DRENTORKOL-3810 file (N, C-alpha, C; in nm, 4 decimals):
REM DRENTORKOL-3810
@n.u->1.1331; n.v->0.3896; n.w->-2.6956; ca.u->1.0384; ca.v->0.4480; ca.w->-2.7873; c.u->1.1143; c.v->0.5210; c.w->-2.8978
@n.u->1.0642; n.v->0.5038; n.w->-3.0159; ca.u->1.1267; ca.v->0.5693; ca.w->-3.1310; c.u->1.0329; c.v->0.6766; c.w->-3.1834
@n.u->1.0857; n.v->0.7946; n.w->-3.1969; ca.u->1.0054; ca.v->0.9080; ca.w->-3.2421; c.u->0.9988; c.v->0.9086; c.w->-3.3936
@n.u->0.8828; n.v->0.9350; n.w->-3.4488; ca.u->0.8679; ca.v->0.9462; ca.w->-3.5935; c.u->0.9389; c.v->1.0723; c.w->-3.6385
@n.u->1.0006; n.v->1.0661; n.w->-3.7553; ca.u->1.0853; ca.v->1.1734; ca.w->-3.8060; c.u->1.0152; c.v->1.3080; c.w->-3.8172
@n.u->0.8942; n.v->1.3112; n.w->-3.8688; ca.u->0.8296; ca.v->1.4381; ca.w->-3.8966; c.u->0.7194; c.v->1.4656; c.w->-3.7947
@n.u->0.7294; n.v->1.5793; n.w->-3.7281; ca.u->0.6280; ca.v->1.6203; ca.w->-3.6318; c.u->0.5531; c.v->1.7375; c.w->-3.6920
@n.u->0.4227; n.v->1.7332; n.w->-3.6865; ca.u->0.3407; ca.v->1.8363; ca.w->-3.7485; c.u->0.3197; c.v->1.9525; c.w->-3.6515
@n.u->0.3605; n.v->2.0721; n.w->-3.6946; ca.u->0.3367; ca.v->2.1930; ca.w->-3.6176; c.u->0.2193; c.v->2.2648; c.w->-3.6817
@n.u->0.1183; n.v->2.2950; n.w->-3.6014; ca.u->-0.0002; ca.v->2.3602; ca.w->-3.6542; c.u->-0.0280; c.v->2.4891; c.w->-3.5782
@n.u->-0.1161; n.v->2.5719; n.w->-3.6354; ca.u->-0.1482; ca.v->2.7016; ca.w->-3.5777; c.u->-0.2989; c.v->2.7155; c.w->-3.5658
@n.u->-0.3442; n.v->2.7706; n.w->-3.4556; ca.u->-0.4863; ca.v->2.7961; ca.w->-3.4381; c.u->-0.5282; c.v->2.7876; c.w->-3.2927
@n.u->-0.6527; n.v->2.8205; n.w->-3.2667; ca.u->-0.7029; ca.v->2.8189; ca.w->-3.1288; c.u->-0.7046; c.v->2.6787; c.w->-3.0699
@n.u->-0.7140; n.v->2.5771; n.w->-3.1539; ca.u->-0.7149; ca.v->2.4400; ca.w->-3.1055; c.u->-0.5807; c.v->2.3936; c.w->-3.0511
@n.u->-0.4775; n.v->2.4729; n.w->-3.0694; ca.u->-0.3438; ca.v->2.4336; ca.w->-3.0254; c.u->-0.3089; c.v->2.4853; c.w->-2.8863
@n.u->-0.3963; n.v->2.5597; n.w->-2.8237; ca.u->-0.3661; ca.v->2.6220; ca.w->-2.6942; c.u->-0.3277; c.v->2.5177; c.w->-2.5895
@n.u->-0.3905; n.v->2.4028; n.w->-2.5902; ca.u->-0.3599; ca.v->2.2995; ca.w->-2.4916; c.u->-0.2410; c.v->2.2122; c.w->-2.5269
@n.u->-0.1927; n.v->2.2203; n.w->-2.6504; ca.u->-0.0807; ca.v->2.1365; ca.w->-2.6941; c.u->0.0533; c.v->2.1985; c.w->-2.6563
@n.u->0.1572; n.v->2.1195; n.w->-2.6688; ca.u->0.2918; ca.v->2.1669; ca.w->-2.6380; c.u->0.3347; c.v->2.2737; c.w->-2.7383
@n.u->0.3993; n.v->2.3782; n.w->-2.6869; ca.u->0.4500; ca.v->2.4854; ca.w->-2.7719; c.u->0.5920; c.v->2.4503; c.w->-2.8147
@n.u->0.6245; n.v->2.4637; n.w->-2.9435; ca.u->0.7604; ca.v->2.4339; ca.w->-2.9885; c.u->0.8618; c.v->2.5290; c.w->-2.9262
@n.u->0.9864; n.v->2.4813; n.w->-2.9160; ca.u->1.0910; ca.v->2.5633; ca.w->-2.8536; c.u->1.1136; c.v->2.6940; c.w->-2.9279
@n.u->1.1052; n.v->2.6930; n.w->-3.0618; ca.u->1.1311; ca.v->2.8158; ca.w->-3.1359; c.u->1.0265; c.v->2.9218; c.w->-3.1035
@n.u->0.9006; n.v->2.8819; n.w->-3.0813; ca.u->0.7960; ca.v->2.9785; ca.w->-3.0452; c.u->0.8192; c.v->3.0332; c.w->-2.9046
@n.u->0.8640; n.v->2.9457; n.w->-2.8138; ca.u->0.8948; ca.v->2.9909; ca.w->-2.6781; c.u->1.0096; c.v->3.0904; c.w->-2.6782
@n.u->1.1128; n.v->3.0652; n.w->-2.7589; ca.u->1.2276; ca.v->3.1554; ca.w->-2.7630; c.u->1.1933; c.v->3.2886; c.w->-2.8274
@n.u->1.1093; n.v->3.2880; n.w->-2.9295; ca.u->1.0663; ca.v->3.4148; ca.w->-2.9892; c.u->0.9916; c.v->3.4972; c.w->-2.8847
@n.u->0.9029; n.v->3.4337; n.w->-2.8094; ca.u->0.8301; ca.v->3.5057; ca.w->-2.7053; c.u->0.9250; c.v->3.5592; c.w->-2.5995
@n.u->1.0205; n.v->3.4789; n.w->-2.5565; ca.u->1.1144; ca.v->3.5248; ca.w->-2.4545; c.u->1.1954; c.v->3.6447; c.w->-2.5013
@n.u->1.2422; n.v->3.6390; n.w->-2.6254; ca.u->1.3215; ca.v->3.7500; ca.w->-2.6788; c.u->1.2381; c.v->3.8770; c.w->-2.6841
@n.u->1.1144; n.v->3.8670; n.w->-2.7355; ca.u->1.0266; ca.v->3.9841; ca.w->-2.7424; c.u->0.9937; c.v->4.0343; c.w->-2.6025
@n.u->0.9665; n.v->3.9431; n.w->-2.5091; ca.u->0.9359; ca.v->3.9814; ca.w->-2.3714; c.u->1.0514; c.v->4.0588; c.w->-2.3093
@n.u->1.1733; n.v->4.0077; n.w->-2.3234; ca.u->1.2888; ca.v->4.0750; ca.w->-2.2626; c.u->1.3170; c.v->4.2093; c.w->-2.3284
@n.u->1.3059; n.v->4.2162; n.w->-2.4612; ca.u->1.3298; ca.v->4.3435; ca.w->-2.5300; c.u->1.2248; c.v->4.4477; c.w->-2.4926
@n.u->1.0986; n.v->4.4086; n.w->-2.4944; ca.u->0.9924; ca.v->4.5032; ca.w->-2.4597; c.u->0.9988; c.v->4.5443; c.w->-2.3128
@n.u->1.0237; n.v->4.4482; n.w->-2.2244; ca.u->1.0320; ca.v->4.4808; ca.w->-2.0817; c.u->1.1502; c.v->4.5727; c.w->-2.0532
@n.u->1.2636; n.v->4.5448; n.w->-2.1151; ca.u->1.3802; ca.v->4.6316; ca.w->-2.0971; c.u->1.3553; c.v->4.7710; c.w->-2.1519
@n.u->1.2876; n.v->4.7790; n.w->-2.2651; ca.u->1.2554; ca.v->4.9094; ca.w->-2.3227; c.u->1.1585; c.v->4.9861; c.w->-2.2336
@n.u->1.0580; n.v->4.9178; n.w->-2.1812; ca.u->0.9627; ca.v->4.9837; ca.w->-2.0910; c.u->1.0335; c.v->5.0327; c.w->-1.9662
@n.u->1.1209; n.v->4.9511; n.w->-1.9103; ca.u->1.1966; ca.v->4.9906; ca.w->-1.7919; c.u->1.2837; c.v->5.1119; c.w->-1.8206
@n.u->1.3526; n.v->5.1111; n.w->-1.9344; ca.u->1.4391; ca.v->5.2230; ca.w->-1.9703; c.u->1.3584; c.v->5.3504; c.w->-1.9936
@n.u->1.2467; n.v->5.3389; n.w->-2.0630; ca.u->1.1649; ca.v->5.4565; ca.w->-2.0940; c.u->1.1068; c.v->5.5177; c.w->-1.9677
@n.u->1.0621; n.v->5.4332; n.w->-1.8755; ca.u->0.9946; ca.v->5.4856; ca.w->-1.7565; c.u->1.0910; c.v->5.5309; c.w->-1.6480
@n.u->1.2137; n.v->5.4839; n.w->-1.6462; ca.u->1.3052; ca.v->5.5208; ca.w->-1.5379; c.u->1.4112; c.v->5.6228; c.w->-1.5787
@n.u->1.4487; n.v->5.6255; n.w->-1.7040; ca.u->1.5508; ca.v->5.7199; ca.w->-1.7479; c.u->1.4886; c.v->5.8539; c.w->-1.7829
@n.u->1.5688; n.v->5.9530; n.w->-1.7855; ca.u->1.5217; ca.v->6.0857; ca.w->-1.8233; c.u->1.5175; c.v->6.0933; c.w->-1.9757
@n.u->1.4061; n.v->6.0498; n.w->-2.0350; ca.u->1.3961; ca.v->6.0446; ca.w->-2.1796; c.u->1.3504; c.v->6.1770; c.w->-2.2393
@n.u->1.3269; n.v->6.2770; n.w->-2.1549; ca.u->1.2918; ca.v->6.4084; ca.w->-2.2053; c.u->1.4025; c.v->6.4662; c.w->-2.2912
@n.u->1.5243; n.v->6.4230; n.w->-2.2626; ca.u->1.6373; ca.v->6.4684; ca.w->-2.3442; c.u->1.6284; c.v->6.4152; c.w->-2.4859
@n.u->1.5575; n.v->6.3074; n.w->-2.5051; ca.u->1.5427; ca.v->6.2485; ca.w->-2.6378; c.u->1.4243; c.v->6.3077; c.w->-2.7133
@n.u->1.3568; n.v->6.4025; n.w->-2.6528; ca.u->1.2437; ca.v->6.4665; ca.w->-2.7188; c.u->1.1109; c.v->6.3970; c.w->-2.6951
@n.u->1.1037; n.v->6.3074; n.w->-2.5975; ca.u->0.9773; ca.v->6.2391; ca.w->-2.5686; c.u->0.9052; c.v->6.3108; c.w->-2.4558
@n.u->0.7825; n.v->6.3481; n.w->-2.4799; ca.u->0.7024; ca.v->6.4060; ca.w->-2.3722; c.u->0.6227; c.v->6.2944; c.w->-2.3048
@n.u->0.5457; n.v->6.3293; n.w->-2.2041; ca.u->0.4746; ca.v->6.2271; ca.w->-2.1274; c.u->0.3719; c.v->6.1519; c.w->-2.2122
@n.u->0.3123; n.v->6.2189; n.w->-2.3093; ca.u->0.2149; ca.v->6.1522; ca.w->-2.3971; c.u->0.2836; c.v->6.0482; c.w->-2.4864
@n.u->0.4013; n.v->6.0825; n.w->-2.5384; ca.u->0.4779; ca.v->5.9880; ca.w->-2.6202; c.u->0.5220; c.v->5.8674; c.w->-2.5386
@n.u->0.5633; n.v->5.8915; n.w->-2.4156; ca.u->0.6068; ca.v->5.7823; ca.w->-2.3277; c.u->0.4898; c.v->5.6883; c.w->-2.3009
@n.u->0.3731; n.v->5.7448; n.w->-2.2705; ca.u->0.2541; ca.v->5.6624; ca.w->-2.2431; c.u->0.2170; c.v->5.5780; c.w->-2.3647
@n.u->0.2180; n.v->5.6384; n.w->-2.4819; ca.u->0.1836; ca.v->5.5655; ca.w->-2.6038; c.u->0.2848; c.v->5.4558; c.w->-2.6353
@n.u->0.4126; n.v->5.4835; n.w->-2.6150; ca.u->0.5174; ca.v->5.3845; ca.w->-2.6418; c.u->0.5073; c.v->5.2665; c.w->-2.5459
@n.u->0.4845; n.v->5.2947; n.w->-2.4182; ca.u->0.4699; ca.v->5.1868; ca.w->-2.3192; c.u->0.3464; c.v->5.1030; c.w->-2.3505
@n.u->0.2377; n.v->5.1672; n.w->-2.3898; ca.u->0.1160; ca.v->5.0928; ca.w->-2.4248; c.u->0.1404; c.v->5.0036; c.w->-2.5468
@n.u->0.2100; n.v->5.0553; n.w->-2.6467; ca.u->0.2404; ca.v->4.9765; ca.w->-2.7662; c.u->0.3307; c.v->4.8577; c.w->-2.7333
@n.u->0.4337; n.v->4.8795; n.w->-2.6539; ca.u->0.5233; ca.v->4.7692; ca.w->-2.6162; c.u->0.4504; c.v->4.6640; c.w->-2.5336
@n.u->0.3598; n.v->4.7063; n.w->-2.4469; ca.u->0.2799; ca.v->4.6110; ca.w->-2.3680; c.u->0.1882; c.v->4.5293; c.w->-2.4583
@n.u->0.1261; n.v->4.5951; n.w->-2.5555; ca.u->0.0397; ca.v->4.5241; ca.w->-2.6499; c.u->0.1196; c.v->4.4221; c.w->-2.7309
@n.u->0.2380; n.v->4.4597; n.w->-2.7777; ca.u->0.3226; ca.v->4.3680; ca.w->-2.8553; c.u->0.3574; c.v->4.2449; c.w->-2.7724
@n.u->0.3901; n.v->4.2660; n.w->-2.6448; ca.u->0.4246; ca.v->4.1536; ca.w->-2.5568; c.u->0.3081; c.v->4.0566; c.w->-2.5422
@n.u->0.1890; n.v->4.1089; n.w->-2.5178; ca.u->0.0706; ca.v->4.0232; ca.w->-2.5013; c.u->0.0356; c.v->3.9535; c.w->-2.6327
@n.u->0.0448; n.v->4.0255; n.w->-2.7441; ca.u->0.0105; ca.v->3.9674; ca.w->-2.8743; c.u->0.1055; c.v->3.8536; c.w->-2.9114
@n.u->0.2344; n.v->3.8733; n.w->-2.8903; ca.u->0.3312; ca.v->3.7681; ca.w->-2.9233; c.u->0.3118; c.v->3.6473; c.w->-2.8332
@n.u->0.2803; n.v->3.6702; n.w->-2.7068; ca.u->0.2550; ca.v->3.5574; ca.w->-2.6170; c.u->0.1318; c.v->3.4791; c.w->-2.6636
@n.u->0.0260; n.v->3.5494; n.w->-2.7013; ca.u->-0.0946; ca.v->3.4812; ca.w->-2.7484; c.u->-0.0658; c.v->3.4024; c.w->-2.8760
@n.u->0.0091; n.v->3.4615; n.w->-2.9675; ca.u->0.0432; ca.v->3.3915; ca.w->-3.0918; c.u->0.1311; c.v->3.2700; c.w->-3.0654
@n.u->0.2237; n.v->3.2826; n.w->-2.9706; ca.u->0.3111; ca.v->3.1685; ca.w->-2.9421; c.u->0.2334; c.v->3.0525; c.w->-2.8812
@n.u->0.1267; n.v->3.0819; n.w->-2.8077; ca.u->0.0450; ca.v->2.9752; ca.w->-2.7496; c.u->-0.0427; c.v->2.9080; c.w->-2.8550
@n.u->-0.0671; n.v->2.9745; n.w->-2.9670; ca.u->-0.1505; ca.v->2.9157; ca.w->-3.0713; c.u->-0.0707; c.v->2.8293; c.w->-3.1684
@n.u->0.0608; n.v->2.8225; n.w->-3.1493; ca.u->0.1432; ca.v->2.7323; ca.w->-3.2289; c.u->0.1643; c.v->2.6083; c.w->-3.1435
@n.u->0.1226; n.v->2.4954; n.w->-3.1946; ca.u->0.1314; ca.v->2.3742; ca.w->-3.1151; c.u->0.1827; c.v->2.2564; c.w->-3.1933
@n.u->0.2312; n.v->2.1602; n.w->-3.1194; ca.u->0.2772; ca.v->2.0352; ca.w->-3.1772; c.u->0.1852; c.v->1.9270; c.w->-3.1250
@n.u->0.1157; n.v->1.8627; n.w->-3.2162; ca.u->0.0277; ca.v->1.7539; ca.w->-3.1764; c.u->0.1087; c.v->1.6260; c.w->-3.1650
@n.u->0.1079; n.v->1.5679; n.w->-3.0472; ca.u->0.1777; ca.v->1.4412; ca.w->-3.0251; c.u->0.0704; c.v->1.3361; c.w->-2.9984
@n.u->0.0620; n.v->1.2413; n.w->-3.0893; ca.u->-0.0378; ca.v->1.1353; ca.w->-3.0770; c.u->0.0309; c.v->1.0061; c.w->-3.0352
@n.u->-0.0468; n.v->0.9154; n.w->-2.9825; ca.u->0.0071; ca.v->0.7870; ca.w->-2.9397; c.u->0.0671; c.v->0.7114; c.w->-3.0579
@n.u->0.0091; n.v->0.7304; n.w->-3.1771; ca.u->0.0587; ca.v->0.6604; ca.w->-3.2962; c.u->0.1958; c.v->0.7128; c.w->-3.3398
@n.u->0.2351; n.v->0.8301; n.w->-3.2893; ca.u->0.3643; ca.v->0.8885; ca.w->-3.3270; c.u->0.4815; c.v->0.8148; c.w->-3.2633
@n.u->0.4548; n.v->0.7284; n.w->-3.1679; ca.u->0.5602; ca.v->0.6547; ca.w->-3.1000; c.u->0.5396; c.v->0.5055; c.w->-3.1185
@n.u->0.6490; n.v->0.4353; n.w->-3.1380; ca.u->0.6427; ca.v->0.2908; ca.w->-3.1533; c.u->0.7345; c.v->0.2283; c.w->-3.0495
@n.u->0.6856; n.v->0.1269; n.w->-2.9848; ca.u->0.7668; ca.v->0.0556; ca.w->-2.8868; c.u->0.8274; c.v->-0.0651; c.w->-2.9557
@n.u->0.9577; n.v->-0.0749; n.w->-2.9482; ca.u->1.0271; ca.v->-0.1893; ca.w->-3.0094; c.u->1.0734; c.v->-0.2864; c.w->-2.9056
END
């Protein structure tokens, strides 16, 4: 099978069932690891020395959690439509 040179990447709710491009998966992974590591560091280390009180810690963890969920949702809305016509059998 020969793949056609140009693959169309589209964005929207209709792309949830389609394959996610590798670049979108890697962006999500990077954000997930950074946010998770930050949440782990904030909740386990003594961050009071940095001037963060419990209210600041709660707000920061909530914001990082929201960013993680939002980026995951956005990455799922980027899809690559692969149609049967995109492949030719020689």
